[in-house]
C-alpha positions in Angstrom: -40.1 -149.3 -69.7 -38.0 -147.9 -66.9 -38.7 -145.6 -64.2 -35.9 -143.5 -64.5 -36.8 -143.0 -68.5 -40.3 -142.2 -67.1 -38.8 -139.3 -64.6 -36.9 -137.9 -67.9 -40.0 -137.7 -70.0 -41.9 -135.9 -66.9 -38.8 -133.7 -65.9 -38.5 -132.3 -69.8 -42.2 -132.8 -71.0 -41.6 -135.0 -73.8 -45.1 -136.0 -74.2 -48.3 -135.0 -76.3 -49.9 -132.6 -74.1 -53.0 -131.7 -76.4 -56.2 -132.6 -74.6 -54.4 -133.5 -71.5 -56.9 -135.1 -69.1 -56.8 -137.1 -65.8 -57.9 -141.0 -66.0 -61.0 -139.9 -64.4 -61.5 -137.2 -67.3 -60.6 -134.0 -65.7 -58.4 -131.5 -67.5 -54.9 -130.8 -66.7 -52.7 -128.2 -67.5 -48.6 -128.8 -66.2 -47.4 -125.4 -65.4 -44.1 -126.1 -63.7 -43.2 -130.2 -63.4 -41.3 -129.5 -60.3 -37.6 -130.1 -58.9 -36.6 -133.7 -59.0 -36.1 -135.4 -55.5 -32.7 -137.7 -55.3 -33.9 -138.2 -51.3 -36.7 -140.1 -49.6 -40.4 -138.8 -50.7 -41.8 -138.3 -53.7 -40.1 -138.0 -56.9 -41.0 -134.0 -58.0 -41.5 -131.4 -55.2 -43.0 -127.5 -56.2 -44.9 -128.6 -59.0 -47.6 -126.3 -59.9 -50.6 -127.7 -61.8 -54.1 -127.5 -62.7 -56.8 -130.4 -62.5 -60.2 -129.2 -63.5 -60.8 -125.8 -62.2 -58.6 -125.7 -59.6 -54.5 -125.2 -59.6 -52.3 -126.9 -57.2 -48.5 -126.9 -55.8 -47.1 -129.8 -54.6 -46.0 -133.1 -55.1 -45.5 -135.6 -58.1 -45.0 -139.2 -57.5 -44.0 -141.3 -60.6 -44.6 -145.2 -61.4 -44.8 -147.3 -64.3 -48.0 -148.7 -63.1 -50.4 -147.0 -60.7 -50.5 -150.0 -58.8 -46.9 -149.2 -57.8 -48.5 -146.8 -55.2 -49.9 -149.4 -53.6 -46.9 -151.8 -53.7 -44.9 -149.1 -52.1 -47.2 -148.4 -49.3 -47.5 -144.9 -50.2 -50.6 -144.3 -48.3 -48.9 -145.3 -45.2 -46.7 -142.6 -45.7 -47.4 -139.1 -44.6 -44.7 -137.4 -46.9 -47.0 -138.9 -49.8 -49.9 -136.6 -48.5 -48.8 -133.6 -50.6 -48.9 -135.4 -53.8 -51.3 -133.7 -56.2 -50.9 -136.0 -59.3 -49.6 -139.6 -60.0 -48.1 -139.8 -63.3 -47.8 -143.4 -64.7 -47.2 -145.1 -67.7 -50.3 -147.4 -67.5 -53.2 -147.0 -65.3 -53.9 -150.3 -64.0 -55.4 -149.6 -60.4 -57.6 -146.5 -59.2 -55.7 -145.1 -56.1 -57.6 -143.7 -53.4 -56.1 -141.3 -50.8 -56.0 -141.8 -47.0 -58.8 -139.5 -46.6 -61.1 -141.9 -49.4 -60.5 -139.0 -52.1 -59.4 -140.2 -55.8 -55.8 -139.8 -56.4 -55.6 -138.1 -59.6 -53.7 -139.8 -62.1 -52.3 -139.1 -65.6 -51.3 -141.7 -67.9 -48.3 -141.2 -70.4 -48.3 -144.9 -72.4 -50.3 -143.3 -75.8 -48.8 -140.2 -75.5 -44.7 -140.6 -75.6 -43.0 -141.1 -79.0 -41.6 -144.5 -79.1 -38.7 -143.4 -81.4 -37.6 -141.7 -78.0 -37.9 -144.9 -75.9 -35.9 -146.9 -78.7 -32.8 -143.9 -78.3 -32.7 -144.6 -74.9 -33.2 -148.3 -75.3 -29.9 -148.5 -77.8 -28.1 -146.2 -75.3 -29.1 -148.3 -72.2 -28.4 -151.9 -73.7 -24.8 -150.7 -75.5 -22.0 -152.9 -75.4 -19.3 -150.4 -74.9 -18.1 -149.0 -72.0 -19.3 -145.2 -72.9 -22.8 -146.3 -73.9 -22.9 -143.0 -76.8 -19.3 -144.1 -77.9 -20.8 -143.4 -81.7 -22.5 -140.2 -80.6 -20.2 -138.8 -78.4 -17.9 -136.7 -81.3 -21.1 -135.0 -82.6 -22.2 -133.7 -79.6 -21.4 -130.0 -78.9 -18.4 -129.1 -76.8 -20.7 -126.9 -74.8 -22.9 -129.5 -73.6 -19.9 -131.9 -72.8 -18.4 -128.8 -70.8 -20.9 -128.0 -68.9 -21.2 -132.3 -67.7 -17.7 -132.3 -66.9 -17.6 -129.1 -64.9 -20.8 -131.1 -63.1 -19.3 -134.7 -62.3 -16.3 -133.2 -61.3 -17.9 -131.0 -58.4 -20.1 -134.2 -57.5 -16.5 -136.1 -57.5 -14.7 -133.5 -55.3 -17.9 -133.0 -52.9 -17.9 -136.6 -52.6 -14.0 -136.9 -51.7 -14.5 -133.9 -49.4 -17.1 -136.0 -47.5 -15.4 -138.9 -47.1 -12.5 -137.0 -45.3 -15.1 -135.1 -43.8 -16.4 -138.7 -42.1 -12.4 -139.5 -41.5 -12.4 -135.8 -39.5 -15.2 -137.0 -37.5 -13.8 -140.6 -36.4 -10.5 -138.5 -35.2 -12.4 -136.2 -33.2 -11.6 -133.0 -35.4 -7.9 -133.8 -35.7 -7.1 -132.5 -39.3 -3.8 -133.6 -39.0 -4.4 -137.0 -37.8 -6.8 -137.2 -41.0 -4.6 -135.8 -43.2 -2.0 -138.5 -42.2 -4.3 -141.4 -42.7 -5.5 -140.4 -46.3 -2.1 -139.6 -47.3 -0.8 -143.0 -46.2 -3.8 -144.7 -47.8 -2.9 -143.1 -51.1 0.7 -144.1 -50.6 -0.7 -147.8 -51.4 -1.2 -147.3 -54.8 -4.4 -149.2 -54.9 -2.3 -152.4 -55.0 -1.5 -151.9 -51.2 -4.4 -149.5 -50.1 -5.7 -151.5 -47.3 -2.5 -152.4 -45.8 -1.5 -148.8 -45.6 -5.0 -147.6 -44.4 -4.5 -150.1 -41.5 -0.9 -149.4 -40.7 -2.1 -145.6 -40.5 -4.5 -146.8 -37.4 -2.1 -148.9 -35.8 0.5 -146.5 -35.6 -1.1 -142.9 -35.2 0.5 -140.0 -36.2 1.0 -138.1 -32.9 3.5 -141.3 -32.0 5.3 -140.6 -35.1 5.7 -136.7 -34.6 7.1 -137.6 -31.0 10.1 -139.3 -32.6 10.0 -136.9 -36.1 13.5 -135.7 -35.7 14.9 -139.1 -35.3 14.4 -140.4 -38.9 16.0 -144.3 -38.1 13.0 -144.6 -35.1 10.6 -143.3 -37.8 11.5 -146.1 -40.1 11.9 -148.5 -37.1 8.1 -147.5 -36.2 6.7 -148.0 -39.6 8.5 -151.0 -40.7 8.0 -152.5 -37.4 4.3 -151.6 -37.3 3.9 -153.0 -41.0 5.4 -156.2 -39.7 8.7 -156.1 -41.6 10.7 -156.7 -38.4 9.2 -160.0 -37.4 11.5 -162.0 -38.6 15.7 -161.5 -38.5 17.3 -159.6 -41.3 20.8 -160.3 -41.5 22.5 -156.4 -42.0 23.1 -153.8 -39.2 20.5 -151.5 -40.3 18.2 -154.1 -40.0 19.3 -155.2 -36.4 19.2 -151.2 -35.5 15.6 -151.3 -36.6 14.7 -153.9 -34.9 16.4 -153.0 -31.6 14.8 -149.5 -32.2 11.4 -150.9 -32.4 11.7 -153.4 -29.7 11.5 -150.3 -27.2 9.6 -148.1 -29.0 6.6 -150.8 -29.6 6.6 -151.5 -25.5 6.2 -147.8 -25.1 3.5 -147.1 -27.5 1.8 -151.0 -27.0 2.2 -151.6 -31.0 3.4 -155.0 -30.9 0.1 -156.7 -30.8 -1.6 -154.7 -33.2 1.2 -154.9 -35.8 0.2 -156.2 -39.1 1.8 -159.2 -40.7 4.4 -159.4 -43.5 1.8 -161.5 -45.5 -0.3 -158.3 -45.5 1.6 -156.6 -47.9 2.0 -157.3 -51.6 4.9 -157.5 -53.7 3.4 -159.8 -56.9 3.9 -157.8 -59.9 5.0 -154.5 -58.9 8.2 -153.0 -60.1 11.1 -152.9 -57.5 10.6 -149.1 -57.3 6.9 -149.4 -56.1 7.5 -152.4 -53.7 5.8 -151.4 -50.3 9.6 -151.4 -48.4 10.2 -148.4 -50.8 7.3 -146.9 -50.3 7.8 -147.1 -46.2 11.2 -145.7 -46.8 10.1 -142.8 -48.6 6.9 -142.3 -46.5 9.5 -142.1 -43.2 11.5 -139.3 -45.3 8.4 -137.4 -46.0 7.0 -137.4 -42.5 10.6 -136.6 -40.7 11.1 -133.1 -43.2 7.5 -132.1 -43.3 6.7 -131.1 -39.4 3.0 -130.8 -40.1 1.1 -132.4 -43.0 -2.1 -130.9 -42.8 -0.8 -126.9 -42.5 2.0 -127.8 -45.7 -1.0 -129.4 -48.0 -3.0 -126.4 -46.9 -0.9 -123.6 -47.4 1.8 -124.3 -49.8 0.3 -122.8 -53.3 2.1 -124.3 -56.1 2.5 -127.4 -57.6 6.1 -126.9 -58.0 6.2 -126.6 -54.1 4.1 -129.6 -53.4 6.4 -131.6 -55.7 9.5 -130.3 -53.8 8.4 -131.5 -50.2 6.6 -134.8 -51.2 9.9 -135.6 -53.4 12.4 -136.1 -50.6 15.0 -138.8 -50.9 14.8 -141.7 -48.9 17.7 -142.5 -46.4 21.0 -143.7 -47.4 20.3 -147.3 -47.0 17.2 -147.0 -49.2 18.7 -145.9 -52.2 20.4 -149.2 -52.9 18.0 -151.6 -51.2 14.2 -152.6 -52.7 13.8 -154.8 -49.6 15.3 -155.3 -45.8 18.7 -157.1 -46.2 18.9 -157.5 -50.2 21.5 -154.7 -51.7 20.4 -153.7 -55.2 21.2 -150.7 -57.9 20.1 -147.3 -57.4 17.0 -147.1 -56.1 14.8 -144.0 -57.3 13.4 -141.4 -55.0 10.0 -140.6 -54.7 8.8 -140.0 -58.6 7.3 -136.6 -60.2 4.1 -138.9 -61.5 3.7 -140.6 -57.7 4.0 -137.3 -56.0 1.3 -135.9 -58.8 -0.8 -138.9 -58.0 -0.6 -137.9 -54.4 -1.5 -134.3 -55.1 -4.7 -135.6 -56.7 -6.0 -138.1 -54.4 -4.9 -136.7 -50.6 -4.2 -132.8 -51.6 -7.3 -132.1 -53.4 -9.5 -134.0 -51.1 -7.9 -132.2 -48.2 -8.6 -128.5 -49.8 -11.8 -129.6 -51.0 -13.0 -130.9 -47.3 -11.3 -127.8 -45.6 -13.2 -125.7 -48.3 -16.6 -127.3 -47.1 -15.7 -127.3 -43.5 -14.8 -123.3 -43.6 -17.2 -122.4 -46.0 -14.4 -120.8 -47.5 -14.3 -121.2 -51.5 -10.7 -120.1 -51.6 -9.5 -123.2 -50.8 -12.0 -125.1 -53.4 -10.7 -122.8 -56.0 -7.0 -124.0 -55.0 -8.2 -127.4 -55.3 -9.2 -126.7 -58.6 -6.4 -124.7 -59.9 -4.2 -127.7 -58.9 -6.0 -130.2 -61.0 -5.5 -127.3 -64.0 -2.1 -127.2 -63.2 -1.3 -131.5 -62.9 -0.9 -133.1 -66.1 -3.6 -135.7 -67.1 -3.9 -139.4 -65.3 -3.0 -142.1 -68.2 -5.1 -145.0 -67.7 -7.7 -147.3 -69.2 -10.7 -145.0 -68.7 -8.6 -141.9 -70.3 -7.6 -143.7 -73.3 -11.3 -144.7 -73.9 -12.0 -141.2 -73.8 -8.9 -140.3 -75.9 -10.1 -142.3 -78.6 -13.4 -140.6 -78.6 -11.6 -137.7 -79.5 -12.0 -136.1 -76.5 -9.4 -133.7 -75.2 -7.5 -135.1 -72.2 -4.7 -132.8 -71.2 -5.2 -132.0 -67.2 -5.7 -133.6 -63.9 -9.3 -131.7 -64.2 -9.9 -133.5 -67.6 -9.1 -136.4 -66.3 -10.6 -136.6 -63.2 -14.0 -135.4 -64.4 -14.0 -137.8 -67.4 -13.3 -140.8 -64.7 -16.0 -139.6 -62.7 -18.4 -139.4 -65.4 -17.1 -142.9 -67.1 -17.4 -144.5 -63.1 -20.7 -142.9 -61.9 -22.5 -141.9 -65.3 -21.5 -144.4 -68.2 -20.7 -147.6 -66.2 -24.1 -147.6 -64.8 -26.1 -146.4 -67.8 -27.2 -143.1 -66.0 -27.6 -141.5 -69.6 -30.9 -139.8 -68.9 -29.3 -138.1 -65.9 -26.2 -137.1 -68.3 -26.5 -133.7 -70.1 -24.7 -135.6 -73.1 -27.2 -138.7 -72.9 -30.3 -136.5 -72.4 -28.8 -134.2 -75.6 -28.5 -137.6 -77.9 -32.1 -138.9 -76.9 -34.0 -135.2 -77.0 -36.6 -135.7 -79.8 -36.6 -133.8 -82.9 -39.0 -130.7 -82.6 
């Protein structure tokens, strides 16, 4: 038995309510089980229940065993003074309130159809990454759609809250926050940490002072990233080193810069080398004078792709690394740019919507996801194998959230799909 299952049973009242009585024999009627509380305090609030001849409104606390009340020291917590009913699977101990009165307790272990528990147990202990793999296709599209809308909203809110945290650290500077988020996403997971560190070592306001000189922006990026610490035997490399020697003193960067060893090249295709990404980033930063404004006010995916896919400087069109000539190096690809929209532009819009309390920006974030193709990865492939439609980034983002925060954590009882599968037949 788990408390999450007990919460589910109480929330949906999936137990025999015939001759419902408390542990001390008083008749109980449940008019409203209350609202699930996911924060500190009792498990359900605003419940409406009659016990004996009196009707009560207040909180309900749940435990597998009634002794859990004592184990968790609820008697010493004023937040639990308004508990009107203690719901337990097994009543193994009488609970007394702080005023000496007996806590009304309802035991459920003989009132629940055990087949319900067995259905939940099968999902909870499933070896499949998606616990309901066998049942997913049989669940109605309406139930799935409702859950996907819910988890996507949660995902956007979580991303927005992270941006808001960064904004607070940056003293309300949206441009700096946007720059930091953009750089972290330019790492594309493999080099995310290094790019994030770089964004803090080399602030955006420093870049903006030299944005009309692409060579200087490249010198700042490559120098602060640690790629100019050793000699590079070509004219371009020496030019960068000379520029950075001056700029690093001006902005006190030399003692803060990263080391070349912090960047990962192994198992990356040359087009994804961090050196190439830095060159592409330099082109983007010198052609877009205001990152945040560009993201917030550009309406269509096509327009955003246009300013993201700026060709890098001539040198980096035939070099993957400093001092090593190569064939034609592609510009920032469409799929990479779409990834940046999903993970940078959309969260920035969601955060700005939250900050300004303007739904227009959240609607635009959702519209962008609906215009973009779905991401292709292990998770989306799993959903496709179940017959799920995964056409847009709206679909893929929702399904990734469902997989990571519900399926993998076995939160089936909090999922509309899982709750539908476990729901008892009437």
